[in-house]
C-alpha positions in Angstrom: 0.2 -0.1 0.0 1.6 3.4 -0.9 0.4 6.0 0.9 1.5 9.9 0.5 1.3 12.0 4.1 2.7 15.6 3.2 5.4 15.0 1.5 6.6 11.5 3.3 5.3 9.2 0.8 4.8 5.5 2.6 4.8 1.8 1.2 3.6 -0.8 4.8 5.8 0.8 7.5 8.7 2.2 4.9 8.7 5.9 4.3 10.7 8.4 2.2 12.5 10.0 4.8 14.0 7.8 6.1 17.6 6.4 5.2 17.7 2.6 4.4 20.1 -0.1 3.8 19.0 -2.9 1.9 21.3 -6.0 2.4 22.5 -8.8 0.0 19.6 -8.1 -2.6 19.0 -10.9 -4.7 17.4 -9.1 -8.5 17.6 -5.6 -6.5 13.1 -6.1 -6.8 12.5 -5.4 -3.4 15.0 -1.8 -3.5 13.1 -1.0 -6.9 9.6 -1.3 -5.4 10.6 1.3 -2.6 11.9 2.9 -5.2 9.1 2.9 -6.8 6.3 4.0 -4.3 8.6 6.4 -2.7 9.2 8.0 -6.5 12.9 8.5 -5.4 15.5 6.2 -3.6 17.7 9.2 -2.5 17.9 8.2 0.4 17.7 4.1 -0.4 21.0 2.5 -0.3 20.8 -1.0 -2.1 23.5 -4.0 -2.1 24.3 -7.2 -3.3 27.5 -9.6 -2.1 27.8 -10.9 -5.7 29.8 -8.4 -8.5 27.6 -6.6 -10.1 28.9 -8.6 -13.8 28.0 -11.9 -12.4 25.1 -10.2 -10.4 23.2 -9.7 -14.2 24.9 -13.3 -14.7 22.9 -15.0 -12.3 20.0 -12.5 -11.5 19.1 -11.5 -15.2 15.8 -9.8 -14.0 17.6 -7.3 -12.0 19.2 -5.4 -15.6 15.1 -3.0 -15.3 15.2 -2.6 -11.7 19.2 -1.7 -11.3 18.4 1.2 -14.3 15.1 2.3 -11.8 16.7 2.8 -9.4 19.7 4.4 -10.5 17.5 6.7 -11.8 15.5 7.8 -8.7 18.8 8.2 -7.1 20.1 5.5 -4.8 23.2 3.8 -3.8 24.4 0.7 -5.3 27.1 -1.2 -4.5 28.2 -4.7 -5.1 30.1 -7.2 -3.7 29.6 -6.0 -0.3 29.8 -8.6 2.5 27.7 -8.5 5.2 30.4 -9.9 7.7 32.1 -6.6 8.2 29.7 -4.0 5.3 30.2 -1.9 8.8 33.9 -1.0 7.5 33.2 -0.8 3.9 34.9 2.6 2.9 31.5 3.4 1.0 29.2 2.5 4.7 31.5 2.8 7.6 30.6 6.7 7.7 27.0 6.1 7.4 23.7 5.7 9.5 20.7 4.3 8.9 17.1 4.3 10.4 16.3 0.8 9.0 18.9 -2.2 7.3 17.0 -4.3 6.1 17.5 -8.2 5.4 15.2 -10.0 3.6 15.0 -14.5 3.8 18.9 -14.8 4.2 20.5 -18.3 3.3 24.2 -19.6 3.1 23.6 -20.8 0.0 22.9 -24.3 -1.5 24.4 -27.1 -1.8 24.1 -30.6 -3.4 25.0 -32.6 -0.6 22.7 -30.6 2.1 19.3 -30.3 2.8 17.7 -27.5 4.8 16.8 -29.6 7.5 21.3 -30.7 7.9 22.6 -29.4 10.7 25.7 -28.6 9.0 24.0 -26.1 6.6 21.7 -24.5 9.9 25.1 -23.6 11.3 25.5 -22.1 7.9 22.9 -20.0 8.1 23.0 -19.1 11.8 26.5 -17.5 11.3 25.1 -15.7 8.4 22.0 -14.0 10.1 24.8 -13.5 13.6 26.8 -11.8 11.3 24.6 -9.2 9.7 23.1 -8.8 13.5 26.3 -7.8 14.7 27.3 -5.7 11.9 23.7 -3.6 11.5 24.0 -3.1 15.4 26.9 -0.4 14.6 25.5 1.2 11.9 21.7 2.4 13.0 20.6 5.5 13.8 19.4 6.5 17.3 16.1 4.9 17.4 16.9 3.0 14.6 15.9 -0.7 13.7 17.4 -4.2 12.2 15.1 -6.0 10.0 15.0 -9.5 9.6 12.7 -11.4 7.0 12.3 -14.9 8.1 10.2 -17.6 7.6 9.2 -19.2 11.2 8.6 -22.7 10.2 10.6 -26.0 10.9 13.3 -26.1 10.2 13.9 -22.2 9.5 13.1 -21.8 13.5 16.0 -23.6 14.5 17.8 -21.0 13.7 16.9 -19.2 16.6 17.0 -15.4 15.2 16.0 -13.7 18.5 18.8 -15.3 20.2 21.4 -14.8 17.3 20.1 -10.8 17.7 20.3 -10.4 21.3 23.5 -11.6 21.2 24.6 -8.6 19.0 23.1 -6.4 21.3 19.5 -6.0 19.5 16.4 -6.3 21.1 12.8 -8.0 19.4 10.5 -4.4 19.0 7.9 -6.4 16.7 7.4 -9.6 15.1 4.7 -9.0 11.7 3.6 -11.1 9.6 4.5 -10.6 6.3 2.6 -10.4 2.9 4.6 -10.2 -0.6 1.5 -8.3 -2.3 2.1 -5.4 0.6 5.3 -5.1 -2.0 4.3 -4.7 -5.4 6.6 -6.3 -7.9 8.9 -7.4 -4.8 10.3 -11.1 -6.6 12.4 -13.3 -4.2 14.9 -15.3 -4.7 16.9 -18.5 -4.3 20.4 -17.2 -4.7 23.3 -19.5 -4.1 24.8 -21.3 -6.9 21.4 -23.7 -7.9 18.5 -22.0 -9.8 19.9 -18.7 -8.2 16.6 -17.1 -10.0 14.0 -19.1 -9.0 11.8 -17.9 -6.6 10.8 -20.0 -2.8 7.6 -20.4 -1.4 7.3 -17.6 1.2 4.8 -19.3 4.1 4.8 -18.9 7.6 7.3 -15.9 7.0 7.3 -12.8 9.1 9.2 -9.1 9.9 11.1 -9.2 12.6 12.2 -5.6 14.0 15.0 -5.4 16.9 16.0 -2.3 17.9 19.6 -1.9 20.1 19.7 -2.8 23.5 20.0 0.0 25.5 19.6 0.3 29.2 17.0 3.1 30.4 18.1 5.2 33.5 15.2 6.0 35.6 13.8 9.9 36.9 15.3 8.8 40.8 15.0 11.6 43.4 18.7 10.6 43.9 20.1 10.6 40.0 24.0 9.9 41.4 22.9 7.1 43.6 22.2 4.7 40.6 23.9 2.4 39.8 24.1 -0.4 36.9 23.6 -4.3 37.5 25.4 -6.5 34.9 22.4 -9.5 34.3 21.9 -12.7 32.7 18.7 -12.7 30.6 17.3 -15.9 29.3 15.8 -15.7 25.7 13.3 -18.1 25.0 14.5 -21.3 23.3 17.7 -21.3 25.9 18.8 -23.9 27.2 20.3 -22.8 31.4 23.7 -22.8 30.1 25.9 -19.5 29.8 26.5 -19.1 26.9 23.1 -19.5 25.2 22.5 -16.6 27.6 23.4 -13.2 26.9 24.6 -10.1 29.1 21.9 -7.3 29.6 22.2 -4.2 32.2 19.1 -3.2 34.7 19.6 0.6 36.2 18.2 0.6 40.1 19.0 3.4 43.1 21.5 2.2 45.6 19.5 0.9 48.1 18.1 -2.0 45.4 21.6 -2.4 44.5 22.7 -2.4 48.4 19.5 -4.8 49.2 20.8 -7.2 46.5 24.0 -7.4 47.5 23.6 -8.7 50.0 20.8 -11.3 50.0 23.0 -12.0 47.3 20.4 -12.7 44.3 20.7 -15.0 41.7 20.8 -12.6 38.3 18.7 -14.8 36.4 14.9 -13.9 34.6 12.9 -14.9 32.4 
């Protein structure tokens, strides 16, 4: 749905005033959909992990989308490594209101299926790297978006836990409807049937924000302490490496009381 609000133009949860980074684009049809709705791509940076020549070979349907994006002022970047995109010369000084990765996938292999633990570990490594890098590229109040199927075996990626380990908190999880983005065609990627689509079922947009402690308004603002805590994420086992570190701001009396009582600083 394309809605105009004054000078801002909207499509679903995105608007033309937001600085948007798109990661791991397939044929750039999602980027083009946003730009078309906004009637400009001046605030959009769209990236691919492929070189442009290889992109055109794998995703020949990208040609009209790239042309449209260039015409509307989009910054197009190629060969962007999600593991270190925050250090890229064209990105390291930029901050974004929204960073989007649609249906990340570590690749297709003849000897592996989606339920294989080896491939799941590769997927999780990719998503973890995305969260870690994206968390360094946000404006104040910015969001990291991940579109992902939440049915087996994809739910075993535990994306909320991966985000938490990168210092991100789940703000919202909403159903994803492909028809909300006219012209968007999801692509498999990888080296096998690269330009084919795949079924989008049980899909959601996971929206994350930076996990920062909030200082409450206290009568004695100098008597404030930050407790280092461990927070269990849904689906995690009760061992240290599956807990995430978080912080809680408390008044001095509460701080002292908890220290004296030696309370267990773990909560669900």
